[in-house]
C-alpha positions as CSV (number, residue, x, y, z in Angstrom):
1,M,113.1,86.8,117.3
2,K,111.2,83.7,116.5
3,I,109.6,85.1,113.3
4,K,112.8,86.3,111.8
5,F,114.1,82.9,112.4
6,F,111.3,81.4,110.6
7,L,111.8,83.8,108.0
8,S,115.3,83.2,107.7
9,F,114.8,79.4,107.8
10,L,112.2,79.7,104.9
11,F,114.9,81.7,103.0
12,F,117.4,78.8,103.5
13,L,114.8,76.4,102.5
14,F,113.8,77.9,99.4
15,C,116.5,79.4,98.1
16,S,119.8,77.3,98.9
17,V,121.2,74.8,96.3
18,N,123.2,71.7,96.0
19,I,126.9,71.9,94.8
20,F,128.7,69.0,93.3
21,G,132.0,68.0,91.9
22,Q,132.8,69.2,88.1
23,F,135.3,68.6,85.2
24,I,135.5,68.6,81.5
25,L,137.8,66.6,79.1
26,A,139.9,68.6,76.8
27,G,138.7,68.2,73.3
28,I,135.3,66.8,74.4
29,H,131.9,68.1,74.7
30,G,128.5,66.6,76.2
31,A,125.0,67.4,75.6
32,N,125.2,69.5,78.8
33,D,128.6,71.3,77.6
34,Y,128.0,74.7,75.4
35,Y,130.2,74.1,72.4
36,Y,131.1,76.4,69.5
37,D,133.6,75.7,66.4
38,I,135.2,79.1,65.5
39,N,134.7,78.9,61.4
40,P,136.8,79.8,60.0
41,D,139.7,79.9,62.3
42,E,140.5,83.0,64.0
43,K,144.2,84.1,63.5
44,L,145.7,86.4,65.9
45,Y,148.7,87.9,64.4
46,S,150.6,91.1,65.7
47,T,152.8,92.7,62.7
48,P,156.1,94.2,64.0
49,T,156.2,97.9,63.6
50,P,157.6,101.3,65.8
51,N,154.4,101.2,67.9
52,Y,152.3,99.1,70.3
53,V,150.5,96.6,67.8
54,L,148.4,93.9,69.2
55,D,145.5,91.9,67.5
56,T,142.8,90.4,70.3
57,F,139.7,87.6,70.4
58,S,136.9,87.7,73.3
59,I,135.7,84.6,74.7
60,D,132.2,84.0,75.7
61,I,132.7,80.4,77.5
62,N,129.2,79.6,78.5
63,N,127.2,81.9,76.3
64,D,125.8,83.9,79.0
65,N,126.6,87.3,76.7
66,F,129.3,88.2,79.2
67,N,133.1,87.7,77.8
68,D,135.0,85.6,80.1
69,F,138.5,85.3,78.5
70,K,140.6,87.8,75.9
71,M,143.2,85.9,73.6
72,T,146.1,88.4,72.3
73,A,149.2,88.4,70.1
74,A,151.3,91.9,71.0
75,D,154.2,93.4,69.6
76,I,156.1,96.3,71.3
77,D,158.5,97.3,69.3
78,G,161.0,100.0,70.8
79,G,163.7,100.3,68.4
80,N,167.3,99.8,69.5
81,W,166.0,99.7,73.5
82,Y,163.7,96.9,73.3
83,H,161.3,95.0,71.5
84,Y,158.4,92.7,73.4
85,I,156.6,89.6,71.4
86,Y,154.0,87.9,73.0
87,C,150.5,85.6,72.9
88,T,148.7,85.9,76.0
89,I,144.8,85.2,77.5
90,T,143.6,87.1,80.2
91,P,140.9,86.0,82.4
92,L,138.2,88.3,82.8
93,N,135.4,88.8,85.6
94,N,137.6,87.2,88.2
95,N,138.0,83.7,86.4
96,Q,140.6,81.7,86.1
97,I,143.6,79.9,83.9
98,A,145.2,76.4,84.2
99,I,149.2,77.1,84.4
100,A,152.1,74.9,84.1
101,G,154.0,77.2,86.1
102,Y,156.7,80.2,86.2
103,D,159.4,80.7,82.9
104,S,162.3,83.4,85.2
105,C,164.0,85.8,83.1
106,F,167.4,87.2,83.6
107,A,170.0,90.2,82.8
108,N,172.8,89.6,81.1
109,C,175.2,91.2,83.7
110,P,177.2,88.5,85.6
111,P,176.1,87.5,88.1
112,P,172.9,86.6,86.5
113,D,170.5,89.4,87.6
114,F,166.5,88.0,88.6
115,L,164.0,90.2,86.3
116,Y,160.7,88.5,86.4
117,R,158.5,85.4,86.5
118,L,156.1,85.0,83.8
119,P,152.9,82.0,84.6
120,M,152.7,79.9,81.2
121,A,149.8,78.1,80.5
122,K,149.2,74.6,80.6
123,A,149.0,72.7,77.7
124,F,146.1,70.1,77.7
125,S,146.6,67.3,75.4
126,F,143.4,65.5,74.3
127,N,141.2,64.0,76.4
128,D,143.0,65.2,79.4
129,S,141.0,66.1,82.7
130,I,140.1,69.9,83.5
131,N,139.4,70.3,87.2
132,K,140.1,71.7,90.5
133,N,143.4,69.3,90.8
134,N,145.4,71.9,88.2
135,I,147.0,74.8,89.2
136,W,145.0,78.0,88.5
137,I,145.1,81.8,88.4
138,D,143.4,84.9,88.1
139,S,145.8,86.9,86.0
140,I,147.0,87.5,82.8
141,T,148.9,84.3,81.5
142,Y,151.4,83.6,78.7
143,L,151.2,80.7,76.0
144,A,154.8,82.2,74.2
145,F,157.0,85.2,74.9
146,N,160.3,86.6,73.3
147,K,161.6,89.7,75.3
148,W,164.6,91.7,74.8
149,S,166.0,95.0,76.4
150,A,169.2,97.0,76.0
151,T,168.6,98.9,79.5
152,T,167.1,96.8,82.5
153,P,168.8,96.5,84.7
154,N,171.8,98.8,85.0
155,G,172.4,98.6,81.9
156,C,172.9,94.9,81.0
157,G,170.3,94.0,78.9
158,Y,168.5,91.0,78.6
159,G,167.2,89.0,75.9
160,C,164.3,86.0,77.5
161,N,161.8,83.6,75.8
162,G,159.3,81.0,77.1
163,E,156.5,78.7,75.6
164,T,154.2,76.2,76.5
165,F,151.9,75.9,72.9
166,F,154.1,75.4,70.2
167,S,153.1,74.2,66.2
168,N,150.4,71.2,67.5
169,S,147.1,71.8,68.4
170,N,146.9,71.7,72.3
171,Y,144.3,72.7,74.6
172,L,144.0,75.5,77.0
173,G,142.2,74.5,80.4
174,V,139.8,77.2,81.9
175,K,137.6,78.3,84.9
176,V,134.7,80.2,85.0
177,F,132.7,81.1,88.7
178,I,129.1,81.2,88.7
179,P,127.3,81.5,92.2
180,N,127.2,77.9,93.7
181,D,129.2,76.6,90.5
182,T,132.4,76.1,89.0
183,L,132.7,75.6,85.1
184,Y,135.7,74.4,83.7
185,G,136.1,74.9,79.9
186,W,138.7,74.5,76.9
187,I,140.1,76.3,74.2
188,K,141.7,74.8,71.4
189,I,145.0,76.5,70.0
190,K,147.0,75.8,67.0
191,G,150.2,77.4,65.5
192,V,151.8,79.5,68.2
193,S,154.6,80.8,66.2
194,W,158.2,80.5,67.4
195,N,158.5,84.0,67.9
196,A,155.2,84.4,69.7
197,D,153.5,87.1,67.3
198,S,150.6,84.8,66.3
199,L,148.5,82.2,67.3
200,T,145.4,80.7,65.8
201,L,141.9,79.4,67.9
202,E,139.7,77.0,66.3
203,E,137.1,76.1,69.0
204,F,136.0,76.1,72.4
205,A,133.7,74.3,75.2
206,S,132.4,74.6,78.8
207,N,130.3,72.8,81.1
208,L,126.9,75.1,81.5
209,F,126.0,74.0,85.5
210,S,127.1,71.6,87.9
211,T,124.3,71.6,90.2
212,A,121.6,68.6,90.5
213,V,119.4,70.6,88.8
214,E,119.0,68.8,85.0
215,I,119.8,71.0,81.8
216,Y,117.3,71.3,78.5
217,K,119.6,73.9,76.5
218,N,117.2,76.8,75.1
219,K,114.4,76.3,77.1
220,L,114.6,78.5,79.7
221,P,115.6,81.4,78.1
222,I,115.7,84.8,80.5
223,N,115.7,88.2,79.1
224,I,117.3,91.0,80.9
225,Y,116.9,94.5,80.0
226,P,118.3,97.0,80.4
227,N,121.9,95.4,80.6
228,P,124.0,97.1,82.1
229,N,121.5,98.9,84.0
230,S,121.3,101.3,87.0
231,G,120.4,98.9,89.1
232,R,116.3,99.0,88.3
233,F,115.9,96.4,85.6
234,T,113.1,93.8,84.2
235,I,113.7,89.9,83.9
236,K,111.3,88.2,81.4
237,N,111.2,84.5,80.4
238,D,108.4,81.9,79.3
239,M,108.7,79.5,82.3
240,T,105.9,80.2,86.0
241,N,106.4,78.7,89.1
242,Y,110.2,79.1,89.6
243,D,113.0,80.4,91.8
244,L,114.5,84.0,90.8
245,R,117.9,84.6,92.5
246,I,120.4,87.0,92.7
247,Y,123.9,86.6,93.8
248,N,126.8,89.4,94.2
249,I,130.6,88.8,93.3
250,L,130.9,86.6,96.0
251,G,128.4,84.6,95.5
252,E,126.6,85.6,98.5
253,L,122.9,85.4,97.9
254,I,121.0,88.5,98.2
255,Y,118.0,88.4,96.8
256,C,115.3,85.1,96.5
257,V,111.5,84.7,95.6
258,N,109.6,82.4,94.4
259,T,107.5,83.7,91.6
260,S,104.8,82.1,88.7
261,S,104.8,85.8,86.8
262,T,106.9,85.9,83.4
263,K,108.0,89.8,83.9
264,T,109.2,90.7,87.1
265,D,110.3,94.1,87.5
266,I,113.7,94.3,89.8
267,D,114.9,97.6,92.0
268,M,118.6,97.3,93.2
269,S,119.3,100.7,93.2
270,D,120.5,100.6,96.8
271,K,123.1,97.8,96.5
272,P,126.9,98.5,95.1
273,K,127.6,99.0,91.7
274,G,129.2,95.9,89.8
275,L,128.8,92.4,88.2
276,Y,125.9,90.6,89.9
277,F,124.4,86.9,88.8
278,V,120.8,86.1,87.9
279,R,119.6,82.9,87.9
280,A,116.0,81.3,87.8
281,V,115.6,77.8,89.2
282,S,112.7,75.4,88.2
283,E,112.3,71.7,89.2
284,K,114.1,70.5,85.9
285,E,115.8,73.7,84.2
286,S,117.9,76.2,85.2
287,M,119.8,79.4,83.7
288,T,122.1,81.7,85.2
289,K,122.9,85.6,83.1
290,K,125.5,87.8,84.8
291,I,123.8,91.5,84.9
292,I,126.3,95.0,85.4
293,T,124.9,98.0,87.4
294,E,126.8,100.9,87.1
């Protein structure tokens, strides 16, 4: 029992990490942030047709080779029965979007018959603070929508629309979770059309880490292959004497070792399939990568 306790103490001592507050200012990026200018600007446009038509663009907000958010402009035209047009952002891998609130939609029959509420993305202005004090959700969020139906409910039909982004350039607030860190970022949007069938993406930025570890960009690359994998994979980097940590999607530490090798073979074939985070931490450098076992 004493040996087991001592080993657990050592595991905690060498594999724990401090957590500090985090935020980012809309439109601002510093030396320890990742920034990407979409050049030329990316316009998503959905042309009305009698089919399900959408235009999408995926964003890797913190440059770890995994997409974190998906932007969509959609047009679903059902002829005389319905027509749905909207611009949305969808968080991937349990990430989150800052919202301004919800728009409610009611049917045309008297008295008004409530149909649904749609979460609307918050439009941040330049230099606004994006942090934990905002309202966050982890599901599809609307920038603008225009929906019409002739039959719902009870044949009364409805027509609803809403928007939080229109004409001027504004910023989306986003949140990404990695083990023991919460990263905040922004995505600059302009030109959301009045009928919600198009939007333009200009640039985006994100924190990299919120721990006490100082960041040195591009000096601590870690390569993981294959990825995705069956639970067996190899980690290579140019660093020696570092902690190698692996976390599950809940942020629970499931593997930790201090190593001086530039190549480490990992066998997680006995673990559940899914998303994991691999983190290499030295005295002054840190890098986190996502992996998928399947």
